[in-house]
N, C-alpha and C positions, 0 to 999 in steps of 0.2 A: 585440477583443484589446487595443486601446489603452485602453479603459475598465478592463479587468481589471488591466492593468499599472499604471494610474494609482492604482487603489484600493490596490495593494500599498505605495505610497509614503506613504500616509496613516497616520500613527502617532498613535493616540489615547492620552489620559492627562491627568493633572493635574500642575501644577507641584509639584516636591518640594523647593523651596528651603528650606522650614521643617523638612525632615526630614534628619537626619544619621545616620551609622552608625558602628559599632565592631565589629570582629571579635574574638571571644574564643577561647580555647583550649577544647578539649573536656574537659579534665581539671580545669577550674576553674568553679565556679558563682558568677557575679557577683551581688552583692546590690545593692539600689537605692542604698544609701549609697555603695558603691564606684563605681557608674555615675555618680553626681553629680560625682565627682572625676576621671573619665576625659574626655579630650578626644576628641570625636566628629568624624569627617571628613564633609565635604559630599559628597553623592551627585552625582558627575559622570557616572557610567555605571550604568545599572540592571542590567547583566549583566556580572559579573566572571568568568564562565565557570568554569574549573577551580578557582578560588579558593573552593571550597565549604567549608561548615562552619557554625558557629553565629554568628549576627549579632545585635547589639542595634541598634535604631533609636530615635532620640530625636525625638519630635514636640513642638516647642516650644509650639505653640498651634494651635487650630482655631477659625476665626471663626464657624463654624456652631453654633447652640445645640444642635442634635441632628444627629449625623453618623454615617456608617458608614465604617469603615476596612476596605478589602478588599485582600488580597494576591493579585494577579491572576497566579498562577503555579501550575502543576500539580505541580512537583517541590519539595515543601516538607513538613516535619513538625515536631511539637512547637512549635506556635505559641502564644504567650501574650502578654497585654498588661497592663501595670501602670501606675498613676499615680505621682506623686511621693511619695505616702505608702506605697507598696508594696501598695496595694489592687488586686486582680486584677479585670480586666474580662472577663466570660465570652464564649466564642465563640457566635456566632449559630447557630441550628439551620436545617437545610434550605437551605443556600446552596451554590453551585457552587464557590466559593473561600473560604478561611478569612476570616471577616469578624467585625468587632466593632462593636457599637452603643454609641456614646459620647454621653452627655448632659453638657454642660459643667458644669451645676450640681452634678453628683455626683462629679466627678473633679478632681484637682489636677494642673496641668501643671508640668513636661513629662511626657508619656507615654513609657513605655519598652516597645517592642515587641520580643519575642524570637522568632527564627525560625531553624530549622535547615534548611539546604539540602544534601541528600545528593548531588545531582548538580550542575548548574550553579548558581552563585550569581546568581540572577535575581530581583531584588526590585522588581517593578513594584507600587507601593503607591498605590492610589486612595483619595481622601477625597471622599465624595459625601454630599449630603443625602438624606433618605429618598425624596423624589419622584424624584430623578435615579437613585438606586439601583434603585428599583422599575421605572422605565422602562427602564433598562439591562438588567435581568434579563428583563423582558418581551420586549424586542427580541431578546435573546440566545436565549431559548427558542423564539421564533418562527422564527429562523434555523435553530436546531438541529432543530426539527420538520420544516422544509422539507427540510433536507439529508438527514436519516435517512429521511424519508418517500420521497424520491426514490431513495435507495439501496435501501430495502426493495422498492420497486416494480421496480427493475432486477433485484434478486435473484430475485424471483418470476418475472420474464420469462425470466431465464436458466434457471430450473428448468423452466418450461414448454417452452422450446426444447430442453432436455436430454431431457425425456420424449418430446417429439414426434419429434425427429430422432435421438435416441440418439447424438449426437455429443459426445464427452467434452470437446471444446474449450469448450463452454458451461459445463461444470463448472469448468474452469480459470478462466474469467471470473468465475464466482460466488465462488470462493475468493479471487481477487484483490480483488474488491469488498469482501468481508468483512474482509480484512486491512487495507485502507485505512480502513474504518469503525472497526475496533478502534483503529488508530493515532490517528485524529482524535477518537474518543470519549474516550480517555484524556487527550489534550491539551486537550479541552474540559472536563476534570475532571468529567464526568457521574457517574462512580462515587463521587466524594467527596460528591455530593449524597445518595447512598444509604449514607453513613457507611463507605465502604471505606477501608482503611488506605492511606496514601501509598505504602508499599513494595509493596503488592499492585497499586496503580494503575500504578506505574512498571514492574513486572514484566510486566503485561499489555500495556502500551504497547510495550515492547521486543519482546515476542513478535509483536505486529502488524508491527513493522518487519522482524523476521526472516522472517516469513511472506511479505512482499512479495519479499524477495530469493530465498526458496525457490521462489516462483512463477516468477521469472525463470529459475532453473535448470531447473525442470520444463518450462517452455516450450521451452527449448533442446533438451532431450532428446526431447520428445514431438511438437512441431509445427514447429520452425524447420528449414528446409531448408538443410543445409550441404553444399556441394559439395567444398570444400577444407579440409584439416586438421580434419576432423570430430572425430576422437578427441582431438586436442590441445585443441581448444576445449572439448569436454565435460569433459576432465580439469581444465581451468582453473576451470570453473564448480563442479566437485565440490570442489576445494580451497578456493575462496572460501566455498562453503556450509558446509564442514566447520569452517573458522575461525570463521564467523559462529555456528554452533551451539555451538562450544566457548566462545566469549566470552559467549554468551547464558547457558549453564549456569553459568559463573563468576559472572556478575552475579546470577543467582538465588541462588547460594550465599553470595557475599561482598558484594554490593551495591557493587562498586567502580566508580568513575566511568569509568576507562579501558576496562573491559569493555563498558560501555554505548556508549561512543563507537566502539569497535572493531566492535561489531555493526552500528551505523548506517553506518560506513564500508564494510563489506563488502556491506551491502544496497545502498547507492548504487552501489558498483562493479559489482555484478551487474546492476542495472538499466541502468547506462551501457553495459556490454558488450553486453547483449541488444539495446538500441536501436541501437547502432552496427552490429551484425550485421544487424538488421532493415532499417536504412537502406541498407546495402550491397546486400542482396538486392533492395531496391525502388528501386535507382538509376535504373531506366528508367521508373518510373511517373510519370504526370503530376502526382501529388499529393506528390512528393518534398519540395518546398519547404514545404508545409503540415506535413508530418510532421516535418521538421527543426525548424520553429518550435515545434511543440507539444512535442516531445521535449526541446528545449533549455530551454524554460520549465519543464518538469517537473523536469529535473535541477537547475536553478538553485534552484527552490523547495525540493526535497528536501535539497540540500546546505546551503542557508542555514538552513532551519527546523530541521533535525535535527542536522547535524554542526557547522556553524559556530556555531549558537546554543549548543550544549553547550560550545564552546570559548570563548565570550564574544567571538566575532569576527563576529557576524551583521551583514550589510550592510543588509538590508531589514527586519529585525525582523518577520517574518511572524507574525501572530496565528492563532489557530485559525479565525477567520472567513476569513482569506485562504486557509488550507489547504482549508477547506470549498469555497470558490469554485473553486479549482483542481481539486479532486476532482469537483465537479459538472460542470465542463467535460469532464474525462476520462470520467466516467460517461456523459455525453451522447454522446461520440464512441464509447464502447464499445457503447452502445445502437444507434447507427446502424450500427456494424460488424456487430453481431449480426443486424440486420434485413437488411442486404445479403448477409451470409453465408447467412442462412436462404433468401432468395429465390434466390440463386445455386445453393445446394444443391438446391432444389426444381427449378429449371430444368434443371440437369444431369441430375437423376434422371429427369425426364420425357423428355428427349431420349434418354437411354440406354435407357430402357424401350421407347420407340418404335422405335429402331433394332434392338434385340434381338428384338422381336416380328416385325419385317419379315424378319429373317434367321434366325429360329429353326430353320427346316428346314435351312438351309445349315450352321448350327452343329452340328446333330446328325450331320453327315457328317464331322466332324473326328476321329472315332474312329481312323481310319487315317492321320491327318495327322501327319507326323513332322518336317517342316522348314518352319517358318513363313516363314523368310527367302526361300525359293525359290518360294513360292506366288504365283500371280497373282490370287488371290481378291480381288475388288474390295471386298467387305465388310470383310475383315480389314485391307486397306489403309486404308479409311476409318476403321475403329476406331482404328488406330494413329495416324492423322492427327488424329482428333477429340480423343482423350484422351492423346496422346503416349505410347502404350504401347510397351514394348520387346517383342522377340520372345519372350523367356522369360516375360514377363508374360501374353502371349496364351496360351501353353501352360498356364500355371498356372490362368488363368481358365477355360480349357476343361475342365481336370480338376475344378475346384471345381464348375462347373455340372453335371457328371455325377455328383456325389456321391462322388468318389474321396477316399480318405483321404490325409492328408499323406504317410504313408510310401509309398503307391503312386505319388503324384505325384512325390515326390523320386526314387524308384527309376526311374520311367519316363524322367525327364529328367536323370538322373545328377546330382542335387543333394544336398547335405547338408541336414539338417533346419534348421540355423541359416540357411543360405543361402535355403532355401525361406521361412522366416519373414520374412526381410528383403524378399524379392521380393513376398510377399503383403502385407506392411505398406505398401510403396510403391504396390502396385496398388490397395489399398483407399483410400489417401489420394488417388490420382488420380481414382478413380471416385466418391468421396464416400460410401462405405459403411463399415460397422463390422465385419462378421463374415462367415463362410462362409455362414451362413443367409441374410444379406441378399443375397449374391451369387446363391445358388441361387434365392431368391425372385424376383429380377429375371428370371431365365431362365424361371421357371415362370409369370410374370404373363401 
């Protein structure tokens, strides 16, 4: 943990003392002659946040005889480079970020770099020689391959667990992993390597962020156990997800910066509320401090990398590499959780089958059984103790094991269909099964 946090504080880059900038208006096209008369400002901050728009950068000189100028940002469009004579330097092909190959003998200084920033005004400009650029790209792609290889392996594992156990919780994990990969893939600017338009890349990135928040809402409805204020909490998540979806659609239509930030804010808020509820439910677990540390680190990274970065207020300046490291840590924890969940599910199923086989004959005598609460049947008492079943759940389980329809079970025990569905859902969750067929199979095994 200390090593990971230390890595976050390492900010890589080159000195930009010889690079200055000037922000222009969108309704005026500056010429090179006009730029020579304009006073450029020194770059004191590489991220001006919401002050987005069209910028000109003046590069006074480059000492390297052959160099590569790279704009290391994923939110950028309409990039072009000119020398003092107005001659344009073409963009390089097959690069992850907009890059220009400059040969000193063929250009006249100063160079003028034009770039439009549709979201945050983030202009990290690297000037590298060919060898350093090639090494940087090689190391970047090596890290990218390791990250996405690990993510793909975990996705396949969740698919195998889903097919094997038919537990939809593994499907949820798979969607969450895919959403995180989409978010980091766009921040890595992988799609630019395949000539995707910047607007498409940003739209896909924001969809990945929205999907993370939607997963939080889905988890609350499907898996999180809420004892108090269940309806209120669920309503809050529905409102947050609705706002997030509306802001996502607004961004897709108008590409406004505030809608991008609003989607990120609601996503982070959903995750924060989910983890707060999770920690509250796990307040008695021995792993509470570890969970708090991990969740806190995740919230800090998400808030700084997506929300504060877009506002130009980033504290740690997390790069895509840092985000990949955090994601790999979380993926590893998810993998461990899946393994323990799978083993626990197997163990509970084996115990349950063994107990049901031992008392199958006694269970068949429950046809005339009307009041579980008054029974002295030791098996039923042990079943209640083992799986923390309630009286009505025992009755419903008995009816399902005999192949009775929902209507008949509801009528027999004076339940509404909606109440029966709620009781059945809670029963299946406790027993670790998915359907009536699974319940009947356990009795017939």
